[in-house]
C-alpha positions as CSV (number, residue, x, y, z in Angstrom):
1,M,111.3,-91.9,-34.9
2,A,108.4,-91.6,-32.4
3,T,108.2,-94.3,-29.7
4,A,105.3,-96.7,-29.6
5,A,102.3,-95.6,-27.5
6,V,102.5,-97.1,-24.1
7,A,100.0,-99.7,-22.8
8,P,97.5,-98.6,-20.2
9,S,98.9,-99.1,-16.7
10,Q,97.0,-100.9,-13.9
11,H,96.3,-97.5,-12.4
12,L,94.7,-96.3,-15.7
13,S,92.6,-99.5,-16.1
14,S,91.2,-99.2,-12.5
15,A,90.4,-95.5,-13.0
16,I,88.3,-96.4,-16.0
17,S,86.6,-99.5,-14.6
18,A,85.7,-97.9,-11.3
19,S,82.9,-95.8,-12.8
20,S,83.3,-95.9,-16.6
21,L,80.0,-94.2,-17.6
22,A,79.5,-91.9,-14.6
23,T,80.9,-88.4,-14.5
24,P,82.2,-87.7,-10.9
25,P,80.5,-84.9,-8.9
26,S,83.9,-83.1,-8.7
27,Y,84.1,-82.7,-12.5
28,A,81.9,-79.6,-12.8
29,S,82.4,-76.7,-10.4
30,L,79.5,-74.3,-10.9
31,A,79.7,-70.8,-9.5
32,F,76.0,-70.1,-10.1
33,P,72.6,-71.8,-9.9
34,L,71.3,-73.5,-13.0
35,P,68.2,-72.0,-14.7
36,E,65.2,-74.1,-15.8
37,K,66.1,-73.8,-19.4
38,R,69.8,-74.3,-19.9
39,Y,71.8,-72.6,-22.6
40,V,75.2,-73.1,-24.3
41,G,78.0,-73.2,-21.7
42,M,75.9,-75.0,-19.1
43,L,74.3,-77.8,-21.1
44,R,74.1,-81.3,-19.7
45,C,76.7,-82.5,-22.3
46,Q,79.1,-79.8,-21.0
47,I,78.5,-80.6,-17.3
48,D,78.2,-84.3,-17.6
49,P,80.3,-85.4,-20.7
50,L,79.6,-89.2,-20.1
51,A,75.8,-88.8,-20.1
52,Q,74.4,-90.6,-23.1
53,T,70.7,-89.9,-22.6
54,L,68.5,-87.3,-21.0
55,V,64.8,-86.8,-20.5
56,T,63.8,-83.2,-21.1
57,T,61.0,-80.9,-22.6
58,V,60.6,-79.4,-26.0
59,A,60.8,-75.6,-25.8
60,R,60.5,-74.6,-29.5
61,C,59.8,-76.3,-32.8
62,D,59.7,-74.5,-36.1
63,K,59.9,-75.7,-39.7
64,V,63.1,-74.7,-41.5
65,V,62.7,-72.3,-44.4
66,P,65.1,-73.5,-47.1
67,A,67.8,-70.8,-47.8
68,A,67.8,-69.5,-51.4
69,K,70.7,-71.0,-53.4
70,T,73.2,-68.3,-54.2
71,G,75.8,-70.4,-56.0
72,G,78.3,-69.4,-53.3
73,G,81.8,-70.6,-53.1
74,K,83.1,-73.9,-52.0
75,K,83.3,-74.8,-48.3
76,A,86.6,-73.9,-46.7
77,K,89.0,-76.8,-46.6
78,G,89.2,-78.4,-43.2
79,A,85.8,-76.8,-42.2
80,L,84.3,-78.4,-39.1
81,S,80.9,-79.7,-40.2
82,E,80.8,-83.3,-41.3
83,V,77.0,-83.8,-41.3
84,D,74.8,-85.0,-44.0
85,A,73.1,-82.6,-46.5
86,P,69.8,-81.2,-45.2
87,P,66.7,-83.1,-46.3
88,A,63.8,-81.5,-48.2
89,E,61.8,-81.0,-44.9
90,E,63.4,-80.3,-41.6
91,W,62.5,-78.7,-38.2
92,E,64.5,-76.6,-35.7
93,V,64.0,-77.8,-32.1
94,E,65.1,-76.2,-28.9
95,L,65.0,-78.2,-25.6
96,F,65.2,-77.2,-22.0
97,D,68.5,-79.1,-21.9
98,T,70.4,-81.5,-24.1
99,V,73.2,-84.1,-24.1
100,L,73.9,-83.3,-27.8
101,F,76.8,-81.0,-28.2
102,P,76.4,-78.1,-30.7
103,E,79.4,-77.6,-33.0
104,G,82.1,-75.3,-31.7
105,G,85.6,-74.9,-30.4
106,G,86.9,-77.2,-33.1
107,Q,84.6,-80.0,-32.1
108,P,81.9,-81.1,-34.6
109,S,78.3,-81.4,-33.8
110,D,76.8,-84.5,-32.1
111,T,74.1,-86.5,-33.9
112,G,71.4,-88.6,-32.2
113,R,67.7,-89.0,-31.7
114,L,64.8,-87.5,-29.8
115,V,62.3,-90.2,-28.6
116,P,58.8,-88.9,-27.7
117,L,57.5,-90.0,-24.2
118,V,54.1,-90.2,-22.7
119,D,54.0,-90.5,-18.9
120,G,57.7,-91.2,-19.1
121,E,57.2,-94.2,-21.4
122,I,58.0,-94.8,-25.1
123,Q,54.8,-95.3,-27.1
124,D,54.2,-98.1,-29.6
125,G,53.9,-97.4,-33.3
126,A,54.4,-94.1,-35.1
127,A,53.8,-92.1,-31.9
128,G,56.9,-93.5,-30.3
129,E,59.1,-93.3,-33.4
130,P,62.4,-91.5,-32.8
131,T,63.1,-88.3,-34.7
132,V,66.7,-88.2,-36.1
133,V,68.9,-85.2,-35.1
134,R,71.1,-84.5,-38.1
135,Q,73.0,-81.6,-36.6
136,V,73.1,-79.3,-33.6
137,I,74.3,-75.7,-33.9
138,R,74.9,-72.8,-31.5
139,R,72.7,-69.8,-32.4
140,N,73.7,-67.1,-30.0
141,L,73.4,-69.0,-26.7
142,D,70.8,-71.5,-27.8
143,A,71.5,-75.1,-28.9
144,V,69.3,-75.7,-32.0
145,H,68.6,-79.3,-33.1
146,F,67.8,-80.0,-36.8
147,V,65.4,-82.9,-36.8
148,S,63.6,-85.0,-39.3
149,R,60.0,-84.4,-38.1
150,P,58.1,-82.0,-35.9
151,L,57.6,-82.3,-32.1
152,E,54.9,-80.8,-29.9
153,I,56.0,-77.9,-27.7
154,G,55.9,-79.0,-24.1
155,A,56.2,-82.6,-25.0
156,K,58.6,-84.8,-23.1
157,V,61.4,-86.5,-25.1
158,R,64.4,-88.7,-24.4
159,V,67.5,-87.4,-26.0
160,E,70.0,-90.0,-27.1
161,V,73.5,-89.3,-28.4
162,D,75.3,-91.3,-31.0
163,W,77.9,-92.3,-28.5
164,Q,80.6,-93.8,-30.8
165,R,80.8,-90.5,-32.7
166,R,80.8,-88.4,-29.5
167,R,83.4,-90.7,-27.9
168,D,85.7,-90.2,-30.9
169,H,85.3,-86.4,-30.9
170,Q,85.9,-86.4,-27.1
171,D,89.0,-88.5,-27.6
172,Q,90.5,-86.1,-30.1
173,H,89.5,-82.9,-28.3
174,T,90.7,-84.0,-24.8
175,G,93.8,-85.4,-26.5
176,Q,94.5,-82.1,-28.3
177,H,94.4,-80.2,-25.0
178,L,96.9,-82.7,-23.5
179,L,99.2,-82.6,-26.6
180,S,99.2,-78.8,-26.8
181,A,100.0,-78.5,-23.1
182,V,102.9,-80.9,-23.3
183,L,104.3,-79.2,-26.5
184,E,104.1,-75.9,-24.7
185,H,105.8,-77.1,-21.5
186,E,108.4,-79.4,-23.1
187,C,109.2,-77.7,-26.4
188,H,108.0,-74.1,-25.8
189,L,105.7,-74.5,-28.9
190,D,102.3,-72.8,-28.8
191,T,99.4,-74.3,-30.7
192,L,98.2,-71.9,-33.4
193,S,95.2,-73.9,-34.5
194,W,93.9,-77.5,-34.7
195,S,91.6,-79.5,-36.9
196,L,89.6,-82.6,-36.0
197,Q,89.5,-84.8,-39.1
198,K,87.0,-87.5,-40.0
199,F,87.4,-90.9,-38.5
200,P,89.8,-92.6,-38.8
201,E,92.2,-90.0,-40.3
202,L,94.8,-88.3,-38.2
203,S,93.8,-84.9,-36.8
204,Y,96.5,-82.2,-36.6
205,I,97.6,-79.1,-34.8
206,E,99.5,-76.2,-36.3
207,L,102.8,-75.1,-34.7
208,P,105.1,-72.1,-35.3
209,R,107.9,-74.6,-36.3
210,A,108.2,-78.3,-36.9
211,P,109.4,-80.2,-33.9
212,T,112.4,-82.5,-34.3
213,T,112.1,-86.3,-34.4
214,E,113.5,-86.4,-30.9
215,E,111.0,-83.8,-29.6
216,I,108.1,-85.7,-31.2
217,A,109.2,-89.0,-29.5
218,A,109.6,-87.3,-26.1
219,V,106.2,-85.5,-26.4
220,Q,104.4,-88.7,-27.3
221,E,106.1,-90.6,-24.4
222,R,105.2,-87.8,-21.9
223,C,101.6,-87.7,-23.1
224,N,101.2,-91.4,-22.7
225,D,102.8,-91.3,-19.2
226,L,100.2,-88.7,-18.1
227,I,97.4,-90.8,-19.6
228,G,98.8,-93.8,-17.6
229,E,98.8,-91.7,-14.5
230,A,95.0,-91.1,-15.0
231,R,95.3,-87.4,-14.4
232,P,91.9,-86.0,-13.4
233,I,90.1,-83.3,-15.4
234,R,87.6,-80.8,-14.0
235,V,85.8,-77.8,-15.4
236,N,85.1,-74.5,-13.8
237,F,81.8,-72.8,-14.8
238,E,81.5,-69.0,-14.3
239,L,79.2,-66.3,-15.5
240,A,81.0,-63.5,-17.5
241,T,79.5,-60.4,-16.0
242,K,80.7,-57.1,-14.5
243,E,79.7,-58.3,-11.1
244,T,81.8,-61.5,-11.3
245,G,84.7,-59.7,-13.1
246,V,85.0,-62.7,-15.4
247,E,85.9,-61.8,-18.9
248,L,85.7,-63.9,-22.1
249,G,88.7,-64.4,-24.3
250,E,89.3,-62.4,-27.5
251,K,88.7,-65.5,-29.7
252,V,85.2,-66.0,-28.3
253,P,82.6,-65.3,-31.1
254,A,80.8,-62.0,-30.8
255,N,77.3,-63.6,-30.8
256,Y,78.3,-65.7,-27.8
257,K,79.5,-62.6,-25.8
258,S,76.3,-60.7,-26.5
259,D,73.0,-62.6,-26.4
260,E,70.6,-61.3,-29.1
261,S,67.6,-63.2,-27.9
262,G,66.4,-60.4,-25.6
263,E,66.7,-62.5,-22.5
264,A,69.1,-61.6,-19.6
265,R,71.4,-64.5,-20.0
266,P,75.1,-63.8,-19.2
267,P,77.5,-66.0,-21.2
268,V,79.4,-68.8,-19.4
269,Q,83.1,-69.0,-19.2
270,R,84.2,-72.7,-19.0
271,T,87.8,-73.4,-17.9
272,V,89.1,-77.0,-18.5
273,I,91.7,-78.0,-16.0
274,I,93.9,-81.1,-16.5
275,E,95.5,-81.5,-13.0
276,G,99.1,-80.4,-12.9
277,V,99.2,-80.1,-16.7
278,D,97.0,-77.4,-18.3
279,T,94.3,-74.8,-17.7
280,N,92.5,-73.6,-20.7
281,P,89.1,-72.0,-21.6
282,C,87.0,-74.3,-23.9
283,C,83.4,-74.9,-24.7
284,G,83.9,-78.5,-25.9
285,T,83.2,-81.8,-24.1
286,H,86.1,-83.4,-22.2
287,Y,86.5,-86.6,-20.2
288,P,86.8,-86.5,-16.4
289,S,90.2,-88.2,-16.6
290,L,93.0,-88.6,-19.1
291,A,92.6,-92.4,-18.4
292,Y,89.7,-92.5,-20.9
293,L,92.1,-91.7,-23.7
294,R,94.0,-94.9,-23.2
295,T,96.6,-93.9,-25.8
296,L,97.9,-91.0,-27.9
297,Y,99.8,-91.5,-31.2
298,L,101.9,-88.7,-32.6
299,S,103.1,-89.1,-36.2
300,P,106.8,-88.5,-36.7
301,F,106.0,-86.9,-40.1
302,T,105.0,-83.2,-40.3
303,T,103.9,-80.9,-43.1
304,S,105.3,-77.4,-43.7
305,I,102.8,-74.6,-44.3
306,R,102.9,-70.8,-44.3
307,G,106.5,-70.1,-43.8
308,T,108.0,-71.9,-40.9
309,N,104.7,-73.2,-39.6
310,A,104.1,-76.9,-39.5
311,R,101.3,-79.4,-39.0
312,V,101.8,-82.2,-36.5
313,Y,99.4,-85.2,-36.9
314,F,98.0,-87.2,-34.0
315,A,95.3,-89.6,-33.0
316,C,93.8,-90.4,-29.5
317,G,91.7,-93.2,-28.1
318,A,91.7,-96.8,-29.0
319,P,89.0,-96.7,-31.7
320,R,90.8,-94.2,-33.9
321,V,94.3,-95.3,-33.2
322,L,93.5,-99.0,-33.9
323,A,91.4,-98.1,-37.0
324,H,94.2,-96.0,-38.4
325,L,96.7,-98.7,-37.7
326,E,94.5,-101.3,-39.4
327,G,94.1,-99.1,-42.4
328,L,97.9,-98.7,-42.7
329,Q,98.4,-102.5,-42.3
330,L,95.8,-103.3,-45.0
331,A,97.4,-100.8,-47.4
332,A,100.9,-102.2,-46.8
333,R,99.7,-105.7,-47.1
334,E,97.9,-105.0,-50.5
335,A,101.0,-103.2,-51.8
336,A,103.3,-106.0,-50.7
337,L,101.1,-108.6,-52.5
338,A,101.0,-106.5,-55.6
339,A,104.8,-106.0,-55.5
340,G,105.4,-109.7,-54.7
341,C,107.4,-109.2,-51.5
342,A,107.1,-109.2,-47.7
343,V,105.7,-106.0,-46.0
344,Q,109.1,-105.3,-44.4
345,D,110.8,-105.4,-47.9
346,L,108.4,-102.9,-49.4
347,P,110.6,-99.8,-49.2
348,K,113.5,-101.5,-51.0
349,K,111.1,-103.0,-53.6
350,V,109.4,-99.7,-54.2
351,E,112.8,-98.0,-54.6
352,G,113.7,-100.5,-57.3
353,L,110.4,-100.2,-59.1
354,V,110.6,-96.4,-59.1
355,G,114.1,-96.5,-60.4
356,G,112.9,-98.9,-63.2
357,V,110.0,-96.6,-64.1
358,T,112.3,-93.6,-64.3
359,E,114.7,-95.5,-66.6
360,S,111.8,-96.7,-68.7
361,K,110.4,-93.2,-69.1
362,R,113.8,-92.0,-70.1
363,R,114.1,-94.7,-72.8
364,E,110.5,-94.1,-73.8
365,K,111.1,-90.4,-74.3
366,K,114.2,-91.1,-76.4
367,L,112.4,-93.7,-78.6
368,A,109.3,-91.4,-78.9
369,G,111.6,-88.6,-80.2
370,E,113.2,-91.0,-82.8
371,L,109.7,-92.2,-83.8
372,A,108.5,-88.6,-84.1
373,G,111.3,-88.0,-86.5
374,W,110.4,-91.0,-88.7
375,V,106.7,-90.1,-88.7
376,A,107.5,-86.5,-89.6
377,S,109.8,-87.5,-92.4
378,D,107.2,-89.9,-93.9
379,L,104.4,-87.4,-93.5
380,W,106.4,-84.7,-95.2
381,D,107.3,-86.9,-98.1
382,R,103.6,-87.7,-98.7
383,A,102.7,-84.0,-98.4
384,Q,105.3,-83.0,-101.0
385,K,104.2,-85.7,-103.4
386,A,100.6,-84.8,-103.0
387,A,101.4,-81.2,-103.6
388,A,103.4,-82.0,-106.7
389,A,100.6,-84.1,-108.0
390,E,98.0,-81.4,-107.3
391,T,100.2,-78.9,-109.2
392,E,100.4,-81.1,-112.2
393,D,96.6,-81.7,-112.2
394,K,95.9,-78.0,-112.0
395,V,98.7,-77.1,-114.3
396,A,99.5,-74.4,-111.7
397,E,102.7,-72.6,-110.6
398,T,104.7,-74.1,-107.7
399,E,104.1,-71.0,-105.6
400,D,100.3,-71.6,-105.7
401,K,100.4,-75.1,-104.4
402,V,99.3,-76.0,-100.8
403,V,101.5,-78.4,-98.9
404,K,99.0,-80.4,-96.8
405,A,98.8,-83.7,-95.0
406,L,96.9,-85.6,-92.3
407,C,98.5,-88.0,-89.9
408,F,96.2,-90.2,-87.8
409,R,97.6,-92.6,-85.2
410,E,96.1,-94.9,-82.6
411,D,97.5,-94.1,-79.2
412,D,95.9,-94.9,-75.9
413,A,98.4,-92.9,-73.9
414,T,97.1,-90.0,-71.8
415,N,99.9,-87.6,-73.0
416,S,99.1,-88.1,-76.8
417,L,99.4,-84.3,-77.4
418,E,103.0,-84.5,-76.3
419,F,103.8,-86.9,-79.1
420,L,102.0,-84.8,-81.7
421,T,104.0,-81.7,-80.5
422,A,107.2,-83.7,-81.0
423,I,106.1,-84.5,-84.6
424,A,105.3,-80.8,-85.2
425,G,108.7,-79.9,-83.9
426,E,110.4,-82.3,-86.4
427,L,108.3,-80.7,-89.2
428,K,109.2,-77.1,-88.4
429,P,112.6,-77.0,-90.1
430,R,111.0,-78.4,-93.3
431,I,108.1,-75.9,-93.2
432,D,110.5,-73.1,-92.6
433,A,112.5,-74.1,-95.7
434,L,109.4,-73.8,-98.0
435,P,109.5,-70.9,-100.5
436,Q,108.1,-67.7,-99.1
437,G,104.4,-67.5,-99.4
438,T,103.8,-71.2,-99.8
439,K,100.6,-72.2,-98.1
440,H,100.8,-75.2,-95.9
441,L,98.5,-77.2,-93.6
442,I,99.4,-80.2,-91.4
443,M,96.8,-82.0,-89.2
444,L,98.0,-84.4,-86.6
445,A,95.6,-86.6,-84.7
446,C,95.9,-89.5,-82.3
447,G,94.1,-91.2,-79.5
448,A,92.1,-94.2,-78.4
449,T,90.0,-96.2,-80.9
450,A,87.4,-98.9,-80.4
451,G,90.2,-101.5,-80.1
452,S,92.3,-99.6,-77.6
453,P,92.6,-100.7,-74.0
454,G,90.6,-98.4,-71.8
455,A,89.3,-96.6,-74.9
456,A,86.5,-94.8,-73.2
457,A,88.7,-93.0,-70.7
458,A,91.9,-92.5,-72.8
459,G,90.6,-89.7,-75.1
460,G,92.7,-88.1,-77.8
461,A,94.2,-85.0,-79.3
462,V,94.2,-82.9,-82.5
463,L,97.1,-80.6,-83.5
464,I,96.9,-78.4,-86.6
465,V,99.8,-76.3,-87.8
466,G,100.3,-74.2,-90.9
467,S,99.3,-70.9,-92.5
468,D,97.2,-68.8,-90.1
469,D,94.1,-68.6,-92.2
470,L,94.1,-72.3,-93.1
471,V,94.7,-73.3,-89.5
472,L,91.8,-71.1,-88.2
473,A,89.4,-72.4,-90.9
474,T,90.3,-76.0,-90.4
475,G,90.0,-75.9,-86.6
476,K,86.5,-74.4,-87.0
477,K,85.6,-77.1,-89.5
478,V,86.8,-79.8,-87.1
479,V,84.6,-78.5,-84.2
480,D,81.6,-78.0,-86.5
481,T,82.0,-81.6,-87.8
482,F,82.4,-83.4,-84.5
483,G,80.6,-81.0,-82.2
484,K,81.9,-79.2,-79.0
485,D,80.9,-82.2,-76.9
486,R,83.6,-84.3,-78.6
487,I,86.3,-81.9,-79.5
488,K,87.2,-78.6,-77.9
489,G,90.2,-76.4,-78.9
490,G,91.6,-73.2,-80.4
491,G,94.6,-71.3,-81.4
492,K,96.0,-69.2,-84.3
493,G,98.9,-70.6,-86.4
494,R,98.8,-73.6,-84.1
495,W,95.4,-75.1,-83.2
496,Q,95.2,-77.8,-80.6
497,G,92.1,-79.6,-79.4
498,K,91.2,-82.4,-77.0
499,M,89.0,-85.3,-77.9
500,T,86.6,-86.7,-75.3
501,G,86.1,-90.5,-75.4
502,R,87.5,-92.4,-78.4
503,W,87.8,-92.1,-82.1
504,E,85.0,-94.0,-83.9
505,N,85.1,-95.8,-87.3
506,G,85.0,-93.2,-90.0
507,D,86.4,-90.3,-87.9
508,E,89.7,-90.4,-89.9
509,I,87.8,-89.8,-93.1
510,L,85.9,-86.9,-91.5
511,L,89.3,-85.3,-90.5
512,K,90.6,-85.8,-94.1
513,R,87.5,-84.1,-95.5
514,A,88.0,-81.2,-93.1
515,V,91.5,-80.7,-94.5
516,E,90.4,-81.0,-98.1
517,A,87.4,-78.6,-97.6
518,V,89.7,-75.8,-96.5
519,A,92.8,-76.5,-98.6
């Protein structure tokens, strides 16, 4: 089992407290002069990952034209965006620079605010009201902010980032670089992909195989040792041009490699370097030191996917690790209270409960089978007597009679159709023994009634078996009587339907009339 995350060392604590909210000058190594209007790859959030505010100028502001609804497919599972749905009115804003990171590299978009300034000061009233930034995206090389109200081009604004959200994203992204590097060095396992999950869930990386329990424990210990050593992180910024000879990686999006804006803006290659641990190209925001992570938790449990591949789950940073731990503690505590035992006794208690449930289900199935036999026998006797009486009344031949019956039972179980099927199975030998050509129709119905516990949600079922023509006609009659909103079903020779909601007073009579109307 994985070892517990180590506590921050004195070295780590001093590294953080020395300058906790200031990115050191050594963090960003720029091989080119910065233009007046920054673009993705050289934004303030990428050069100074600890900056929470920035005063800059509005370069563009256009109202968003809502996209036509196409009824497209569902969003891919594990997709990056975790932003709110767009409002009825929204504006696209570009700034000369920004501390808000646009979604990319596995890191979700920042959110925040743009506060209008006049002579460097916030104005009173509506003029100084902040505009909310719902999302930031990369469009080619531009960072596009989606905001709640328009801003004047050329106006000064103060950009404010939602720091708790950014801090968590930065925790997970920097931690992922560290974790992937240690897995590669210690276990020779390359990271195939990663996914940053919503707070406080565990994020995960995908590996070509599942590491052993011992490997997971060793990797977690090594990661926390490196965090305790406060290994510095720096980023190299280079322009990818023929002159520099710098080339972008194959996985870089095509619209980042080739700027479609018409401006001569070469893309920026950013290389994130964790001293003595890892060198990797990345566009995301990363701390200037591993010390900021404080801790990394690596779950001992993995999930197998796509052949031998496996997902390994992790969390970095005190906020997410503590929130995840608190969630587990609360869940365990509630389960223990419900089970009437101490938290440490839960596994044994649950094992006993599961065993009891399994045995109860076995007995229930056996008793249900016996009950189905008794119900079928009683139903068949009534059907035979009714058929005989009908024959006498009509003074008809035995071959012309119709063996028909209705069985209606109150049952609030969610698997009511299963019981009806068992009854039908018990009836089959009797039906097969009828003289050839004898018409027959059996309707079975059960479900929740007004007096059933949880009647509104339990629902019910209808099963009709018999001669093909009678079954088809009766099924249609049932749907016509109750409406498709209450009962839906179909089938030939065996018609089965599902009841929505509960059976009301008088419904049994309506079912009986449906049988009599057809047969």
